[in-house]
Each structure stands twice: as C-alpha cells, then as structure tokens.
C-alpha positions in Angstrom: 16.3 58.6 84.9 19.4 56.6 84.3 20.7 57.1 87.8 17.5 55.5 89.2 17.9 52.6 86.8 21.5 52.1 87.7 20.7 51.9 91.4 17.9 49.3 90.7 20.4 47.4 88.6 23.1 47.2 91.2 20.6 46.0 93.8 19.3 43.2 91.5 22.5 42.5 89.5 22.4 38.8 90.3 19.0 38.5 88.7 18.5 38.2 84.9 15.5 40.5 85.3 18.0 43.4 85.8 19.1 43.3 82.2 15.9 44.6 80.8 17.2 48.0 81.8 19.5 47.9 78.8 16.4 48.2 76.6 15.8 51.7 78.1 19.3 52.8 77.2 19.0 51.3 73.7 15.7 53.0 73.0 16.9 56.3 74.3 19.9 56.2 72.0 18.3 54.8 68.8 14.6 55.3 69.1 14.0 51.6 68.5 13.4 48.5 70.7 16.5 46.3 71.1 16.5 42.8 69.7 17.1 39.8 71.9 20.6 39.2 70.7 21.6 42.9 71.4 20.5 42.5 75.0 22.7 39.4 75.3 25.8 41.6 74.5 25.2 43.7 77.6 25.5 40.7 79.9 28.5 39.8 82.1 29.9 37.1 79.9 30.4 39.4 76.8 34.2 39.0 77.3 33.7 35.4 76.1 32.1 36.5 72.8 34.5 36.5 70.0 32.3 36.3 66.9 29.0 38.1 66.2 27.4 36.8 63.0 24.2 38.7 62.0 22.7 39.5 58.6 22.9 42.9 57.1 20.4 45.4 58.6 20.3 43.7 62.0 21.9 46.5 63.9 25.4 45.1 64.7 27.0 48.5 65.2 24.4 49.7 67.7 24.7 46.3 69.4 28.4 46.6 70.2 28.6 50.3 70.8 25.6 50.5 73.2 26.4 47.3 75.0 29.9 48.7 75.7 28.3 51.9 77.0 25.9 50.0 79.2 28.7 47.8 80.6 31.1 50.7 81.1 28.6 53.1 82.7 25.5 51.3 84.0 26.4 47.7 85.0 27.6 46.6 88.3 31.0 47.8 89.6 32.5 44.4 88.9 31.4 44.5 85.2 32.4 48.2 84.9 35.9 47.5 86.1 36.5 44.6 83.7 35.2 46.6 80.7 38.0 48.4 78.8 38.1 52.2 78.8 38.5 52.4 75.0 36.2 51.0 72.4 38.2 50.7 69.1 35.9 50.2 66.2 37.8 49.1 63.1 36.3 49.2 59.6 37.7 48.3 56.1 36.5 51.5 54.3 36.3 55.2 54.9 32.6 55.5 54.1 31.8 53.0 56.9 33.9 55.0 59.3 32.0 58.2 58.5 28.7 56.5 59.0 29.7 54.8 62.3 31.3 57.9 63.7 28.2 60.0 63.1 25.8 57.4 64.5 27.9 56.9 67.6 28.0 60.6 68.3 24.3 60.8 67.8 23.5 58.0 70.2 25.7 59.4 72.9 24.3 62.9 72.5 20.7 61.6 72.8 21.7 59.9 76.0 23.5 63.0 77.3 26.7 61.0 77.6 28.7 62.8 74.9 31.9 64.6 75.9 32.5 67.7 74.0 30.4 69.8 71.7 28.3 68.5 68.7 26.2 70.6 66.4 23.5 69.2 64.2 21.4 70.2 61.2 18.4 69.0 63.1 19.3 69.6 66.8 16.0 68.0 68.1 16.5 64.7 66.4 20.3 64.8 66.5 20.5 64.2 62.7 23.0 65.6 60.2 26.3 66.1 62.1 27.8 69.5 61.2 30.7 69.5 63.7 32.0 67.8 66.8 34.9 68.7 69.0 35.6 66.2 71.9 36.6 67.4 75.3 40.2 67.0 76.4 39.4 67.4 80.1 40.8 64.6 82.2 38.9 62.8 84.9 38.3 64.7 88.2 37.8 61.6 90.3 40.8 59.6 91.2 40.4 55.9 91.2 37.2 56.1 89.1 36.6 52.7 87.4 34.3 54.0 84.7 35.0 57.7 84.1 31.6 58.6 85.3 32.6 62.2 86.1 32.9 63.1 82.4 31.2 62.1 79.2 32.5 59.7 76.5 34.5 61.2 73.7 34.4 59.9 70.1 37.4 60.1 67.7 37.8 59.4 64.0 41.0 58.0 62.6 41.2 58.1 58.8 43.9 59.2 56.4 44.2 63.0 56.7 41.8 63.3 59.6 43.1 65.8 62.2 43.6 63.6 65.3 41.9 65.2 68.3 44.6 64.2 70.8 42.7 61.1 72.0 46.0 59.8 73.4 46.4 62.7 75.8 43.7 61.4 78.1 44.1 57.6 78.4 42.1 57.5 81.7 38.9 58.7 80.0 36.3 56.6 78.4 36.5 57.0 74.6 35.3 55.4 71.3 37.8 55.4 68.5 36.4 54.7 65.0 38.8 54.3 62.2 39.9 52.4 59.1 42.0 49.3 59.3 44.9 51.1 57.8 45.0 53.8 60.5 44.2 51.5 63.5 46.1 48.3 62.6 49.2 50.3 61.6 49.2 52.0 65.0 48.6 48.7 66.8 51.7 47.5 64.9 53.8 50.5 66.0 54.0 52.0 62.5 51.1 54.5 62.5 50.2 55.6 59.0 50.0 59.4 58.4 51.4 60.4 61.8 54.8 61.5 63.2 57.0 58.4 63.6 57.9 59.7 67.1 54.3 59.3 68.3 54.0 55.7 67.1 55.0 54.1 70.4 52.3 56.0 72.4 49.4 54.8 70.3 51.0 51.3 70.1 50.9 51.1 73.9 47.4 52.5 74.3 45.7 50.5 71.5 47.1 47.2 72.8 46.0 47.7 76.4 42.6 48.5 78.0 40.7 48.3 74.7 37.7 46.5 73.3 38.5 46.0 69.6 35.6 45.5 67.2 36.5 44.3 63.8 33.5 44.9 61.5 32.9 43.6 58.0 36.0 41.3 58.3 35.3 39.7 54.9 36.6 42.9 53.3 39.8 43.3 55.4 42.1 40.9 53.6 45.4 40.5 55.5 44.1 42.8 58.2 41.7 40.1 59.3 44.4 37.6 60.1 46.6 40.3 61.7 43.7 41.2 64.1 43.5 37.5 65.1 47.2 37.3 65.7 47.3 40.5 67.7 44.6 39.1 69.9 46.6 35.9 70.5 49.8 37.8 71.1 48.2 40.1 73.7 47.2 37.0 75.7 50.7 35.5 75.2 52.9 38.5 76.0 50.5 40.0 78.6 48.7 43.3 78.8 47.6 45.9 81.3 43.9 45.8 82.0 41.6 43.8 79.8 42.0 43.8 76.0 39.5 41.8 74.0 38.4 41.5 70.3 35.0 40.9 68.8 34.8 40.1 65.1 31.5 40.9 63.2 30.1 40.0 59.8 27.1 38.6 58.0 29.2 36.0 56.4 32.1 35.2 58.7 32.4 31.6 60.0 34.1 30.6 63.3 36.8 28.7 61.3 37.9 31.9 59.6 39.4 33.1 62.9 41.8 30.2 63.2 45.4 31.3 62.6 48.8 30.1 63.6 48.4 31.4 67.2 44.7 32.1 67.5 42.1 29.4 68.1 38.7 29.6 66.5 35.8 30.6 68.8 33.7 27.8 70.3 29.9 27.8 70.0 29.7 29.5 73.4 32.0 32.2 72.1 29.9 32.8 68.9 26.7 34.9 69.0 24.1 34.2 66.3 20.6 35.5 65.9 18.1 33.1 67.4 14.5 32.1 66.5 13.5 34.6 69.2 15.2 37.4 67.1 13.4 36.5 63.9 10.0 36.7 65.6 10.5 40.4 65.9 8.5 42.1 63.0 11.2 44.3 61.8 13.8 41.6 61.5 11.3 39.1 60.1 10.4 41.6 57.3 14.1 42.3 56.5 14.9 38.6 56.6 12.2 37.6 54.1 12.3 40.7 51.9 12.1 39.3 48.3 15.1 39.8 45.9 14.5 37.8 42.7 17.8 37.0 40.8 18.5 37.3 37.1 21.6 37.1 35.0 22.3 39.8 32.4 23.2 39.0 28.8 26.2 41.3 29.1 29.6 39.7 29.9 33.0 41.3 30.6 35.4 39.5 28.2 38.4 41.7 27.5 40.3 44.5 29.3 41.6 46.6 26.4 40.4 50.2 26.3 38.1 49.8 23.2 36.5 46.7 24.8 36.0 48.5 28.1 34.3 51.3 26.2 31.9 48.9 24.5 31.2 47.1 27.8 30.5 50.4 29.6 28.1 51.5 26.8 26.2 48.3 27.0 26.0 48.5 30.8 24.8 52.1 30.7 21.9 51.0 28.4 21.0 48.2 30.8 21.1 50.5 33.8 18.8 53.1 32.2 16.4 50.4 30.9 16.1 48.9 34.4 15.7 52.4 35.9 13.0 53.8 33.6 10.3 51.8 35.4 11.7 52.8 38.8 11.2 56.6 38.9 11.9 58.2 42.3 13.9 55.1 43.3 17.6 54.2 43.6 19.4 52.0 41.0 22.7 50.8 42.3 25.5 49.5 40.0 28.5 48.0 41.8 31.7 47.1 39.8 35.0 45.7 41.0 37.4 48.4 39.9 37.6 52.2 39.9 38.5 52.4 36.2 35.4 50.5 35.2 33.3 52.6 37.5 34.6 55.8 35.9 34.1 54.4 32.4 30.5 53.4 33.1 29.8 56.7 34.7 31.1 58.6 31.7 29.0 56.4 29.4 25.9 57.2 31.4 26.6 60.9 31.2 27.1 60.7 27.5 23.8 58.8 27.1 22.0 61.5 29.2 23.7 64.2 27.1 22.2 62.7 23.9 18.8 61.9 25.3 18.3 64.9 27.4 17.2 65.0 31.1 16.9 61.9 33.1 17.8 60.4 36.5 20.5 61.9 38.7 23.8 60.0 38.0 26.5 59.8 40.6 29.9 58.1 40.9 31.3 56.9 44.2 34.6 55.2 44.9 37.5 55.3 47.2 39.7 57.6 45.1 38.0 60.9 45.9 39.2 63.6 48.3 36.9 63.8 51.4 36.1 67.3 50.3 34.1 65.9 47.4 33.4 62.6 49.0 31.4 64.1 51.9 28.8 65.4 49.6 28.6 62.0 47.9 28.2 60.2 51.2 25.3 62.4 52.1 23.6 61.4 48.9 23.9 57.7 49.9 21.8 58.4 53.0 19.0 60.1 51.0 15.9 58.0 50.6 13.3 58.4 47.8 10.8 59.5 50.4 13.0 62.5 51.4 12.1 65.9 50.3 14.3 67.1 47.4 15.0 63.6 46.1 15.2 63.7 42.2 11.8 63.0 40.6 13.5 60.8 38.0 15.3 58.9 40.7 19.0 58.4 41.2 21.6 56.0 39.6 24.7 55.4 41.7 27.7 53.8 40.1 30.1 52.5 42.7 32.8 50.1 43.7 33.1 48.0 46.8 32.8 51.1 49.1 29.0 50.6 49.4 28.9 46.8 49.5 28.9 46.5 53.3 27.7 48.5 56.3 26.3 51.4 54.2 22.7 52.2 55.1 21.3 52.4 51.5 18.4 50.5 50.0 17.9 50.3 46.2 15.1 48.8 44.2 17.4 47.7 41.4 20.8 46.2 42.2 23.2 45.3 39.4 26.6 43.9 40.2 29.6 42.4 38.5 30.5 38.9 39.5 32.6 38.9 42.7 33.5 36.5 45.5 30.4 35.1 47.2 31.0 36.9 50.5 31.0 40.2 48.5 27.9 39.2 46.6 26.0 38.6 49.8 27.0 42.0 51.1 26.1 43.8 47.8 22.7 42.3 47.6 22.2 43.4 51.2 21.9 46.9 49.7 18.8 45.8 47.7 15.3 46.1 49.1 17.0 46.3 52.5 13.8 46.9 54.5 11.4 45.1 52.3 9.9 48.4 51.0 10.2 47.7 47.2 7.3 46.2 45.2 9.3 44.9 42.3 13.0 44.6 43.3 15.5 43.3 40.8 18.8 41.6 41.5 21.0 41.4 38.4 24.5 40.0 38.0 27.1 40.5 35.2 29.3 37.6 34.4 33.1 37.9 33.9 34.9 35.6 31.4 37.3 33.5 33.5 38.5 31.5 30.6 39.9 34.2 28.4 43.6 35.2 28.1 42.8 38.3 30.1 41.1 36.3 32.9 43.5 37.2 35.7 43.4 40.9 34.9 39.7 40.9 34.5 39.2 39.2 37.9 41.2 41.8 39.8 41.1 42.7 42.7 39.9 39.1 43.2 41.1 35.8 41.8 39.7 33.7 39.0 39.0 30.9 41.5 36.9 33.1 43.7 34.8 34.3 40.8 34.2 30.8 39.5 33.1 29.6 42.9 30.7 32.5 43.2 29.3 31.9 39.7 28.5 28.2 40.5 26.4 29.4 43.5 24.6 32.2 41.7 23.6 29.9 38.8 21.7 27.7 41.2 19.8 30.5 43.0 16.4 32.0 42.1 16.6 34.7 44.7 19.1 36.4 47.1 16.9 37.3 50.1 18.6 36.8 53.4 16.4 33.7 54.0 17.3 32.2 50.6 21.0 32.8 51.2 20.9 31.2 54.6 19.0 28.2 53.3 20.7 27.6 50.0 24.0 29.5 50.2 27.2 27.5 51.0 29.2 27.6 54.2 32.1 29.9 53.1 35.7 29.0 53.5 38.5 31.6 54.1 42.2 31.4 53.4 44.6 33.7 55.2 47.3 34.8 52.7 49.8 36.6 55.0 50.0 36.0 58.7 51.8 38.2 61.3 54.2 36.0 63.3 55.7 36.5 66.7 59.1 37.4 65.3 57.5 40.1 63.1 55.7 41.7 66.1 58.8 41.7 68.3 60.9 43.3 65.6 58.2 46.1 65.1 58.7 47.2 68.7 61.9 49.0 67.5 61.0 52.1 65.6 64.6 53.0 64.5 64.8 53.2 60.7 67.6 51.2 59.0 70.8 52.8 57.8 69.1 53.9 54.6 66.4 55.7 56.5 63.7 53.1 55.7 61.3 51.3 58.0 59.9 47.8 58.1 56.9 47.8 55.7 53.8 46.6 57.6 51.4 47.0 54.6 51.4 43.3 54.0 49.9 42.8 57.5 47.2 45.4 57.0 45.8 44.8 53.5 46.4 42.6 50.5 49.4 43.9 48.7 47.3 44.9 45.7 45.2 47.2 47.9 48.0 49.2 49.3 47.5 53.0 49.2 49.4 56.3 49.8 47.7 59.6 50.3 48.2 62.6 48.0 47.1 66.2 48.2 47.4 69.2 45.9 48.6 72.7 46.7 49.5 75.8 44.7 52.6 77.6 45.8 55.0 80.1 44.3 58.5 79.1 43.3 61.1 79.9 45.9 63.9 78.7 43.7 63.8 79.0 39.9 66.0 75.9 39.5 63.7 73.6 41.5 60.0 74.1 42.3 60.4 73.1 46.0 57.5 73.6 48.3 58.1 76.2 51.0 59.0 74.9 54.4 56.2 76.8 56.1 53.4 75.3 53.9 50.4 74.4 56.2 50.0 70.7 56.9 47.7 68.5 55.0 44.1 68.4 56.2 41.7 65.5 56.0 39.5 67.1 53.4 42.2 67.3 50.8 43.8 63.9 51.0 43.1 61.4 48.3 43.8 57.7 48.6 45.9 56.4 45.6 47.1 52.9 44.8 50.9 52.7 45.2 51.5 51.4 41.7 49.4 54.2 40.1 51.3 56.8 42.2 54.7 55.3 41.2 53.8 55.7 37.5 52.5 59.3 38.1 55.6 60.5 39.9 57.9 59.2 37.0 56.6 62.1 34.9 55.5 64.6 37.7 57.2 65.9 40.8 55.7 64.8 44.1 57.1 65.8 47.5 57.3 64.2 50.9 58.3 65.8 54.2 61.6 64.6 55.7 61.1 64.5 59.5 64.8 64.4 60.2 66.0 67.1 57.9 62.8 69.2 58.3 62.5 69.8 54.6 60.7 68.7 51.5 62.3 66.0 49.3 61.2 64.5 46.0 59.3 61.2 46.3 61.7 59.5 43.9 64.4 59.8 46.6 62.4 57.9 49.2 61.1 54.4 49.6 57.3 54.5 48.9 55.3 52.6 51.4 51.6 52.6 52.3 50.2 55.3 54.4 52.7 58.0 53.4 51.5 61.5 52.4 52.7 63.2 49.2 52.3 66.7 48.0 51.6 67.6 44.3 51.4 71.0 42.7 47.9 71.8 41.4 49.1 72.6 37.9 50.4 69.0 37.4 46.8 67.6 37.4 46.0 64.0 38.4 42.5 64.6 39.8 39.0 65.5 38.6 36.3 66.6 41.1 33.6 64.5 39.4 35.8 61.5 38.5 38.3 61.3 41.4 42.0 60.3 41.0 42.7 60.5 37.3 46.5 60.3 36.7 46.2 61.0 33.0 44.5 64.3 33.6 46.7 67.4 33.0 44.0 69.9 34.1 44.7 72.2 37.0 43.4 70.8 40.3 41.4 73.1 42.4 42.9 73.4 45.9 40.8 72.5 48.9 40.5 75.6 51.2 43.0 75.3 54.0 43.7 77.3 57.2 46.9 79.2 56.3 47.7 79.7 60.0 48.1 76.0 60.6 51.8 75.1 60.7 53.5 72.1 59.1 53.0 69.4 61.8 55.6 67.0 60.3 58.7 68.3 62.0 58.9 65.2 64.2 58.7 67.1 67.5 56.1 66.5 70.2 53.0 68.6 69.8 53.2 70.1 73.3 55.8 72.8 74.3 55.3 75.5 76.9 57.5 78.4 75.6 57.6 79.7 79.1 60.4 80.0 81.6 60.4 77.0 83.9 63.4 75.7 85.8 64.5 72.1 85.3 63.7 71.4 89.0 60.2 72.9 88.7 59.4 71.1 85.4 60.5 67.8 86.9 58.2 68.2 89.9 55.3 69.3 87.5 55.7 66.0 85.6 55.9 64.0 88.8 52.6 65.6 89.9 50.9 64.9 86.5 52.2 61.3 86.7 50.7 61.0 90.2 47.3 62.3 89.0 47.3 60.0 86.0 48.2 57.0 88.2 45.5 58.0 90.6 42.9 58.0 87.8 44.1 54.7 86.3 44.3 53.0 89.7 46.9 50.5 91.0 45.2 47.6 89.2 45.7 49.4 86.0 49.5 49.6 86.2 50.5 46.1 87.4 52.8 47.4 90.1 54.9 49.7 87.9 53.8 52.9 89.7 57.1 53.5 91.4 59.1 53.1 88.2 56.8 55.6 86.5 57.3 58.1 89.3 61.1 57.7 89.1 61.1 58.2 85.3 59.0 61.3 85.7 61.4 62.8 88.2 64.6 62.1 86.2 63.3 62.4 82.6 64.9 65.8 81.9 68.3 65.5 83.7 70.0 65.9 80.4 68.7 69.4 80.0 71.5 70.5 82.4 73.9 69.6 79.5 75.7 72.8 78.4 74.4 72.4 74.8 70.8 72.6 76.0 71.4 75.5 78.5 73.3 77.5 75.8 70.3 77.1 73.5 67.9 78.2 76.2 70.0 81.3 77.0 70.4 82.1 73.3 66.7 82.8 73.1 67.0 85.8 75.4 67.3 89.2 73.7 67.5 91.4 76.7 71.1 91.5 78.0 70.1 92.3 81.6 67.7 89.4 81.7 70.3 87.2 80.2 72.7 87.6 83.1 69.8 86.9 85.5 68.8 83.7 83.5 72.4 82.4 83.7 72.1 81.8 87.5 69.5 79.0 87.1 69.2 75.7 85.3 66.3 75.8 82.9 64.0 73.1 81.7 61.9 75.3 79.4 62.6 78.5 77.5 60.3 81.5 77.3 62.6 83.5 75.1 61.3 85.1 71.9 64.2 84.0 69.6 64.2 80.7 67.8 65.4 77.7 69.8 68.6 76.2 68.2 71.2 73.7 69.3 74.8 74.3 68.6 75.1 70.5 67.8 73.1 68.9 65.1 70.4 66.4 66.2 71.2 67.0 70.0 68.8 64.9 72.2 68.7 65.9 75.8 66.9 62.6 76.7 69.9 60.6 75.7 72.0 62.7 78.0 69.4 62.0 80.7 69.6 58.3 80.3 73.4 58.3 80.3 73.4 60.4 83.5 71.2 57.8 85.1 73.3 54.9 84.0 76.3 56.6 85.5 74.4 57.2 88.8 72.2 54.1 89.0 72.2 54.2 92.8 69.9 57.2 92.9 67.1 55.2 91.4 65.0 53.9 94.2 64.1 50.5 92.8 65.2 47.2 94.3 65.7 45.1 91.2 68.2 45.8 88.4 65.6 45.3 85.7 63.4 47.9 87.2 66.3 50.3 87.2 66.8 49.6 83.5 63.1 50.2 83.0 63.4 53.6 84.6 66.4 54.4 82.4 64.5 53.3 79.3 61.4 55.3 80.0 63.6 58.4 80.5 65.4 57.8 77.2 62.2 57.1 75.3 60.1 60.0 76.5 60.3 61.8 73.1 60.2 58.6 70.9 63.6 59.2 69.4 65.9 57.2 71.6 64.5 53.7 72.2 66.1 50.3 71.4 69.2 51.6 69.7 71.7 54.4 70.2 73.6 55.3 67.0 75.0 58.2 65.2 73.0 59.8 62.4 74.2 60.8 58.9 75.4 64.4 58.8 76.0 64.7 62.5 78.7 67.1 63.7 82.0 65.3 64.2 83.3 66.2 67.7 87.0 66.4 66.9 86.3 68.7 64.0 83.9 71.0 65.8 85.8 71.1 69.1 89.6 70.4 69.3 89.2 69.2 73.0 87.7 65.9 71.7 90.0 63.3 70.4 89.5 61.9 66.9 87.3 58.8 66.8 85.5 59.6 70.1 82.0 58.1 70.3 79.1 60.3 69.5 75.3 59.9 68.9 72.4 62.3 68.6 74.6 65.3 69.4 75.9 63.8 72.7 79.7 63.3 72.7 81.7 60.9 74.9 83.5 63.0 77.6 80.8 65.6 77.8 80.6 67.0 81.3 77.1 67.7 82.7 77.1 69.9 85.8 75.6 68.8 89.1 71.7 69.0 89.1 69.6 69.7 92.2 66.0 68.6 92.1 63.2 68.8 94.7 63.5 67.4 98.2 67.3 67.8 98.2 67.9 65.2 95.5 71.3 66.0 94.0 72.8 64.3 90.9 76.6 64.9 90.9 78.6 66.3 88.0 78.7 63.5 85.4 81.1 62.6 82.6 79.0 61.0 79.9 80.1 57.7 78.5 78.8 56.2 75.3 80.4 52.7 75.5 76.9 51.3 75.9 76.2 52.0 72.2 78.8 49.4 71.2 78.1 45.7 70.9 79.3 43.4 73.7 80.1 44.2 77.3 81.4 47.6 78.2 84.9 48.0 79.7 83.3 47.8 83.2 81.5 44.6 82.3 78.0 46.2 81.9 75.5 45.1 79.2 75.3 47.3 76.1 72.2 49.4 75.6 70.6 47.2 72.9 70.8 44.1 75.0 69.4 45.8 78.1 66.3 47.0 76.3 65.7 43.7 74.5 65.9 42.0 77.9 63.2 44.4 79.2 61.0 43.9 76.2 61.2 40.1 76.5 60.7 39.9 80.2 57.6 37.9 81.3 56.6 40.7 83.6 56.7 43.3 80.8 56.6 42.2 77.2 56.2 44.6 74.3 52.6 45.7 75.0 53.1 46.5 78.7 56.4 48.2 78.0 54.7 50.3 75.3 51.9 51.3 77.6 54.3 52.4 80.4 56.2 54.4 77.8 53.0 56.1 76.7 52.0 57.0 80.3 55.5 58.6 80.8 55.3 60.7 77.7 51.7 61.8 78.3 52.6 63.0 81.8 55.3 65.2 80.3 52.9 66.5 77.7 50.3 67.4 80.2 52.8 69.2 82.4 54.0 71.3 79.4 50.4 72.1 78.5 49.6 73.3 82.0 52.9 75.4 82.1 51.8 77.1 78.9 48.3 77.7 80.3 49.7 79.2 83.5 51.8 81.6 81.5 48.8 82.7 79.4 46.8 83.3 82.6 49.4 85.8 83.9 
C-alpha cells in the first residue's frame, strides 16, 4: 500500500493535498488519526522548526518519530535527501527512555519498517515488548539517499544497556533513544559508561547527519543549555550532512532557548497547537478535563529524621483517606527526594500491616536496578480497566521520574510543592484523558522560611518553590485549559553554559598526567544531580590479603546497574570497598584511588549491602544483595581494545586492501555529498592505516602465537596484519601501538600520500594514527613504559619513546597492493616535542590542532571522518573472521 502512496506523493509533491498521505502512515502506526499539528511536522519546512510546544497527552513523541519516518522514507527525493539518517531522541529520565523505545519499535513493526527481530506478548497488537535485536546488515544499494533497501533499527542508550553496535552501520537509517547522560556525554566526546577509545566515533556520528529531539527540556537542567550550544556550534564549525535540533515540552518558552551562541526561535520556528487542533474531540476532552485543586493541611517544616518520620506518617494517612473512596483507581503521590519517597512508602506499609489488607502500594524512583525497575515500569502502564488490576486500587509513591512523559492517569494526585514547570507536568498525570468522575489535585506546602529551608527545598531552590506557591494559591483548578488561561509565562535561567573553548578542548581525549579527564558532568546535569552507576557481584577471594575481583569477571549488564548520587557513593565507599576497571592496566583498582566522575561504573561485593530490592539504593543497609543473573560467558569488555578482531591469518597487504574495499563500499552508500570531498583522504587512510604492523615488535608478537614449529617457519616468510594463532597475543614492549608507528612511517614518507595539499596529507596521517582512538592530539610516554636503554642496550640513554615505539626503530620495507612500496624506515619521534623539529617541521600537536581548527574541517567533521575510518577497519575485521568461520 505504501509504495502506491509514495508514487502518488511524488507526482503531486508540489501540492499541499499530497500531505494527507501522512495520515495513512500515522494511522497504520498508532491506530489513531493524526492531529493537524502532527501533519505539519511532515512538511518540507520542518528543518525550520526548533520548538514544539504542546500540552501533555497531545502525542509529541509520535509526532516527531513518525514525521521523521515519513520524511526519510515516503516524501519526495529532495526531502528524503535533506532528512538526516539518524533520529536521536534525548530524554531526561530512564523511565521515559523505556517507554519511548518500546513505542517506537511498536510503530515501526506495525508499518513493517522495523529492521531486526522483535517479539511481543501480544503479537497481533504489537503490545508488551519481550525482546528486540536490531539488524546489523549494511545497505545493499550504493548511493541510496534513504536506506530504503533495509528497515529502520532502534537502539536504546542508558546506563548499563548493552549497546547494539549502532555505530557500525552509519549509512543505515536508525533511531537512537537515550538519556541525556548517555547521549550528551557522547556528543561531548566523553561517553559515559563506554570505552574511552570509542568516544571519538560516537562524537563524530552524533554531531553529523542527525535530527536531535530534546524532549521534556524543563527537566534537563544544564543539559538543556548544552543542547542549545551544541546546535549553535554545529552551525558555526560546520558539519557533514544536515544536523538539526527540535526541543519539545508542554512548558518551554522560545526565550528559554537563548544562550550565548544560540538565538531563540522565531514565531515561524515555533510550532504550537492551533484552534484547529482543539476542535478534535480527543484533544478537546483532554484539554478541558477537570482537575479541582486543594491544599493539604500538612506542611514539610524540618528535615531531621524524627520530623521526617512524623511527616511521612501524616502523609500516609492522607493518602489512604483520599484513596478509600477511589477503589480500583490509581492514587499517585509525588515527592521531591528519594529519601522522603522511601520513608512515606515504609509508613504506608506499616499502616497496611496494622490495618490489614488494602490497596497495592508501590515505590518508584531512579535508584532501582533495571532488573527490579522493569517490573515497576510495567505497573505504571496498567490501567484500572485492565484484567488483574487490584480490586482495592493502587497507590504509587514516586519521585520526579513519573512527572513527565509517562503515560499514567490517576484519579487522585498528591504532590509536594515544586517549581511551576514541574507542577504542570505532575498534574498532567491526573485525569489525563478526562475519565475520572471525581478527580482530586492536592499539593503539600514546604516551609521556605525555616532554618532548614535550603535543605528542604532540594533538589530545587527556595525561590523556585516560593514562585510556584504564589501561583497555586491563586488557582482553583489545574486543567490544561486553566493552566493556559491563568498560569504565568515561565522564565528560565541557564546556570552553566558550554562555551566554544570548552568544546574545542573536549576534542582531545588524552587524560592528564594524573590519568584524569575533563569532567563534563556540569554540562549534562546540574551538579546536584550527578550520578555514577554501581552493581553487585559475589566472587571468591583470589588473594586473602585483598578481596580483589577476578580479572575475568563478566562485564556489567544493564539489568544490574543502579544509578547512585556521587556524594552518596563517596560516603559509602569510605567504609566499603568499591572497584573500578583500569582500562590502561587491565585490572581492578579501588575507587578511592581514582577521581570519581559521573557516568563511571563501580563494582561492589554483594555481602557489603547498600541495596534493597523493594526500597532501592540504601547505603545504610548491611544486608546481602541478591545478584542479578548474568551470562558468565560474557567477557569483561572494559579492556580498552576495539570490539572487533578477526583472529585469523591475514597478511598486512590483504588486510589493507580489505579495509580499502570496505571504505569504498561505505563511501558509496553515503554518497559524495555526504563526505564533503574527503573521499580520497579516507581512501588513503584506509590503505596505509596498518603500516606500523610491519614493526618487528608486532611481527614478533604475531609469530609468538604459533605453536607448531613447522608452521612457524612458514609464517616467517610473510608480513602479517592479523594473527590466527592459538596462543595469547602479547607485545614484548609495554603499551606498544602499531598505529603510532604507522603515522610516523607516513610522516617520513609523505610523498607516497596522493593528496595535493599539505593539510590533506596531515589529515591522512591523523586518520591513520587515530584509528584505534589511542593516539590522537598528543603523543607522549605513559607511566610504567619500558625504558629503551634499559631493555635494549642498542638504544642510547634518554632516547625518545612513546606507546612502545622507540626513536631509531627500523621498520622493514612494506609492499602493498598495486606495487605500492614503502621503503625501510627509521622512526623519528621529534614530532612529540614542542616547537619545530630539527628539520623545521611542525610538531604533532600543532599539526593536529591546525587540522581541527581549519574552516574546511572543524571538530565535528574531523570526528566524523575519524569514525568512518575506524568503522571501515572494524567491518573488514568482522568479514575476515566470518570468512574463517565459513571455511
């Protein structure tokens, strides 16, 4: 059916009447008729839309996802080509990611556009996602402008989520749904919870050829201003293909988007719901749904533990009193902090214990492991009309995790005083569809004049609470219509703004001399919201003196990772051992020996406690923590190496031509317009990327994997790029990096690079050096490296060395395909010094900074070219391994 519609559309693309075809797509995906504003998003001028402001329940998610699908797959060729390949959907909380991820897969599956395999609890309706594995097959059609030869893959990026190699197929259409922590950290070249050596790839891909959607921006804190600054910097520095951002919220005003470098959207760049939208029955009902407002007599006055207990007991009585007249309904209580939510939940359980059976009581917040959280999330989607819903109804005690985007509708909504934008979102969970006969909206005041005011107001400020109180005291109801008519126009103050200097510095991924990185947490969330991830495992002692985790311990999985505030974790690890994986040393080290920054992953022994399956993160608990089931065959992924090796015998010449072929295919898929004229540089980098493997240290390591003496002599006659030996691959020199040797060989033989300009030759050299993410802007020695003059008397004392490469190393002549010969080369490391070399050449750091800052390149384009180079190498290695398995 869609093919017929597409042909009709292409014939009549100039006519507005064509766009009604989007309604067919929307209906097929959702089962509903699209609203007028949703149809506008499918039009040609969507690239001019910066802000979408729509009330809760108006279908913003379906709007942007399905309009992107329409434009990418079914619009005219012109529109398809200008629509980015990747839709990046960024959300402030994990629960919203789960919901958006599942809905997106469901919509695509219903339209038969989903790439990969999804299984459902209800296959007919595509409801209740059980599992989904996206396809990793690349495009078959070269030059395709919309990836029509393959479906659309959907990926989820959250702390602990196993990434499905979305960065392996950059030419394919894909939708990436993730938290602001995971997505913004990657866009800033400091990807949380991933190997540091993979940072530059996702930095390059997420800043080019993407439509970013920032949803529920009022909850994003500093991440909101960072997204605006990134949008401005992409336009300033230049990108490859289109990259555009749409911000969405029920409360965001155009002025909020004004930052140092980003201008606020004009009226033509802002999309609101029109009178035409509100004429639709469903929207009109939701917009006018009554929500009478009342103020509770309870007030939060003090933060001491006895006062918290009294407050929680009073609130539990209020909640039960409100719920008794609402059997088989949902009562939702939202508080501002996890500790208060836990305390109120315990008080409710105690009350139930005394009085006997009653409503089902649940606690939901952000400090649960996904293993437990997934069951809680399913409860959120249950409606009183569903079979199996508790006869006495359900009480949900929650924090901000349900205040926005979560599709839940309660008949009683009780909330602590919070900023007005949050209040609007919270009451959006009340009588959401106008289905309740007697809805109740109740707010709890917080004393902002007490000595404890600042602490009581957290995570907000006293000023924010006082402004919100003044609004609530003048409202009789909080229906969407009443809020629009009587609510104030909200202001917004950006507290920490990413500047040009910050972004430029982040291009360098080299840690400082202490092994620490630039902390980007202040650009992603407010400092008070910064989290690390922890997980619990039970292992046997390998050393009686120190309970060190075994090196082969399987990697952390998404289901077992718990988000924990940094300050709370710091206090916990003062009394309990916690461990972090050292990428460089490939071993576990105690957390107290490392700088603790957001996004890091720490390991705790189960016997040390710190968690309760019903309560979540509970640092004072000393009870044994039940380990989440894990696959013991999954190795520790944090060794810092690339994920793709072939473990098969491939000569250096053959591997080079394999990578050249993969690069050619990838360039063919992306098209010349997608690479801004850098195709030749990419081809040269692919050809020469592994020259340094001819280095005697690499070849000795290859031959050392051979156990059969007869085969060893045979292997010695060739120069190898890959080893298929059964023994472990080890270098004789610590931290040896063949790609540094490759770059130095090219610098010494620049004339073999077939580029006309010197900066393009430097680009080729950089791409060669950076193709494992370990040698980029700087070349320097590492602590604990082997000293050449001590290990080998042929090297004079004080000779330069870096990453296992020593000045004066001789690399034999290398012959590649088509008779290309690189002569025997003596490696020089004078480029690692500051200032001009003895021959008057620029040092390495200055060369690469000049590349990064060139108008033709800039950090985003350079990162993208780096990603394409590395992906070609990966794909060649994968195919080499597959060919070996086929034999």
